[in-house]
N, C-alpha and C positions, 0 to 999 in steps of 0.2 A: 504493499499500500504506499503510495507516495502522494504528495500534495504540495502545491506551490505556496499555499498560506496555511497557517495553523488551522487544525481541525477543531479546536476547543477555545472557549474564552476563559477557562480556568487558568489561574496563575500557575499552578502545577498541573499540566495536562498530559505529560508523559511519565509513566511509572515503570521502572525497569527492575524486575524482581528475579533474584536467584532462585534456583530449584532446590536441590538437595540441602536440607538444613534450614531452609527459609520458608518455602511453600511446600516442600516435600520432606516427610519424615522417612529416613531409611535406616534408622536404628544402626548406625555404624557400619553400613554395608561397604563403604569406601575401604575401610581398613580390612574387612573380610575379604574383599575382592583382590586387594593388594596382596595379601597373604597368600591366597590361592595362585596369583599370577607369579609371585616371587618363588613360590615352590615349584611351579612348572618350569622355572629357569634355573633351578638348582640351588636356591637359598633356603637353607633349612629353618622352619620355624623354631624359635628359641635360641638361634645362634646370635652372636654378636653383630654379625652383618644384617641380619633381619631386624634386629632391635635399632640399629643405626638407621636403616632405610625406613622403617616404620615411623621413627621420630621425625624424619624429614617430611614424609607424607602428612603427618599431623600438623606439622608447622606450616606446610604450604597448601592447607585445605583451601580450596577455591581456585587454585591455579589449574591451568590446562594440564591434564594428566600427561600427555606426550611430553610436555616440558619438564614435569617432574621426573619422568623416567630419564629424559636427556641428561638431566643433572645427576641422577643416581649412577647411570650406567656409562655415560660418555659417547660410545659408539652409537651412531645413528640406527644401524640395524638391530642392535640390541634393544635400543629404546623402542623401536617400533614393535618388536616381537613381544616385549613386555607390555606395551600399551594394548595390543590386540588381546593378549591373554587376560589383562585387566578388564577390558570391555567385555569379553566373553564371560568371565566369571561374574561381573556385576549384572549383566544381562540375564544370566541363569538365575541369580538371586531375585531379580526383579519379576521374572517370569513365574518364580515360585511364591509370588504374592507377598514380598517382603517390603513393599513400599506402600505408603499411605499419605494422604494429604495431612499437612500440619493442621490441627483443629482450627477451623475459621479460616483457613487460607482461601479456599474456593469462594467462600461468601465475601471475603475481602475483595478479591478480584472482580466478582460479580457487581459489587457495590461501586467500586472505582469505575467500572466500564459504564454502568447505568448512569453514573454522575457525568458522563461524557469524556472521561479520560482514556488515554490509550495505554494499555498494559502490554508488557513485553517480558517473556520469560526467557532467562540466559542460564547457561551451564558451562562448566569447565569439561563435561564429557564430550565424546564424539557424537555425531548426529544420530547413528543407530541407537546408542544408549539413550540419548535423550527421547527419541522417538519412542522407545520401549517404555520408558517412564510415563510419557504422555498417554500412551495406549493403556497402560496398566491402570491408570487413574481415570480414564475416560476424558481426558483434558485436551483431545486432539483439536477441538474448535472452541477452547475456552478463551484464547486471546488470538489477535490477528497476526501475530509474529512470535516466533521463537528462534533464538540464536544460540549457536554453539561457536567456539573459537574459529572454526574453518570458514564460517559464514562472514567472519569479520577480518579477514586476511591471515588467519592462522595463529595470531597472538591471542592467547587468553588473558585472564587476570594475572597479575595486577595492572596490566595495560588497560586504558580506557576504551579500547577498540570496540567491544560489543556494545557499551553504552552509547558511543558515538554512532555506531552503525544503527542502532535503534533510533537515534535522533534523526539521522539522515534518511533512513528508509521509510519511517512512518510519516515524517512531515508534521507531527502532531503539534509541535510548539516551534516558535521562531527564535528561541533562545535557550541554550543548554542549561542556563540557570533555572528554567522552568521544568527541569527534569528531576524526578525522585529516583533514587537508587536504594534498594534494600537488600541486605544479605547478612549472612551469619558468620562471615570470616573477615580476618584483617585484610585480605586481598580484595574482597568485595568492597571494603571501605576505600582502599587505596584507589581502586579503579573508579569509584564514584568521585572521589576528590579530584582526581587527574582528568576527569571528563568535564569537570566544572558544574556538576549538578548542584541544584540549590539545596536539596535535602539529601543527606547520606545517612540512612538510618540502619543501625545494627540491631539484629534480633538475637534473642537468647536461646533459641530452639536448636542451635546447631553446634559448630565446632568450637567457637571462641567465646571467651567470657568478656564481661563489660570493659575491663581495663585494656584488653587487646583491641577491642573494637574502637573505643575512644582514642587510644594511643595512635591508631592509624586513620583517624580523621572523621570518625562518626560525629555528626551533628546531633543525633538523638540515638538513644538505645531503648528498644522496646522489648517487652516480654515476648512478643511474637508478632508476625505480620498481621494477625487479627486486628492489632491496634493501629495499623498504618493508616487506614481511611480517617479515623478521628484525628490523628496527628496532622494529616494533610489539611483537613478541614480547619483545624485550629490555626494553622500557619497561614491560611487564606483569609481568616477572619479579620 
């Protein structure tokens, strides 16, 4: 969807939401899928190497997964094999019914949409995994645009690319400062700040705690994304 002029009169007309940990509760599936992928590549669970890698995965929650594996493994072919193994393992967990909406997330998205705002869902996963999550939740038509790193030039968070891609591709607002970004990780916060978004909201339903979110630029910290519509309404009052 594109538009030469803004599609809303709201001050904050574009809302860019992270998926896992923010709108989607996955119960730690990222760590489980990582462990499965690492084991397929010969890293024994419980080993020092596994612990080192898992610590990095936790610290970089929200980042594009292929970028994480590039850092951990160095060689591009190994990183790609690890990423494929991770996506396969995560997809199997999703297919097994291991994901659910964060309580109130769908209602929040529907309220924001009903108010005339444009909502975009983003992820650090590859497109097949993102689509599997959307299908599992029945969210294929919930929003007009969903983005993964490959849709925005290949760089995921903490780069601002997906937020800026949402801004450019929707045409929902005429100024990046009229964008709201919400996520559960420090990388979500960094990407929001770097994009110039007017509200960068951290939520406490996922990977990182309040101090990490505020330290990386959160303008607000909420208990969950269910509180976001009221926050936006207050900011516009």
